[in-house]
C-alpha positions in Angstrom: 133.5 66.8 75.0 136.3 68.7 76.8 138.2 71.8 75.7 141.2 71.1 78.1 144.7 71.7 76.7 146.1 68.5 78.4 144.2 65.3 78.3 144.6 62.0 80.1 144.3 58.6 78.2 140.6 58.2 79.0 139.8 61.7 77.8 141.8 61.3 74.6 140.2 57.9 73.9 136.8 59.5 74.2 137.8 62.4 71.9 139.2 60.0 69.2 136.5 57.4 69.6 138.9 54.5 70.4 139.5 52.2 73.3 141.8 53.6 76.0 144.0 50.5 75.5 144.7 51.7 72.0 145.9 55.0 73.4 148.2 53.3 75.9 149.5 51.0 73.2 150.3 53.9 70.8 151.9 56.0 73.6 154.0 53.0 74.8 155.2 52.5 71.2 155.9 56.2 70.7 153.3 56.5 67.9 151.2 59.2 69.5 152.8 62.3 71.1 152.7 62.3 74.9 154.5 63.0 78.1 154.9 60.9 81.2 154.2 62.2 84.6 155.1 59.3 86.9 153.0 56.4 85.7 150.5 58.7 83.9 150.4 59.5 80.2 149.4 63.0 79.4 148.5 64.3 75.9 148.6 67.8 74.6 145.5 68.5 72.5 147.5 70.7 70.1 150.2 68.0 69.7 147.6 65.3 69.0 145.8 67.5 66.5 149.1 68.2 64.7 149.9 64.5 64.8 146.5 63.6 63.2 147.1 66.2 60.5 150.5 64.7 59.7 149.0 61.2 59.5 146.5 62.5 57.0 149.1 64.1 54.9 151.3 61.0 55.0 148.3 58.8 54.0 147.3 60.9 51.0 150.8 62.0 50.1 149.8 65.7 49.9 149.0 68.6 52.1 145.3 69.4 52.9 
C-alpha cells in the first residue's frame, strides 16, 4: 500500500478494494472528490478519507 498524498485511479482502486472502473465512474459523476489534470483523474488521500467519513456519518445518521 502507498502513503502518497495524491493517488491516481489505479492506486485509489487498490486502496479501496474496488475496480478502477468504479473509481472512474464515481469521479465522472462527481461522487468522489477528485481533480482533473488533462485527461487524468487525481485524488487527494485526505479528501477521500474525509469523503469516506462523511459517507459513514450520512449512512448512520450520527457522528462517529
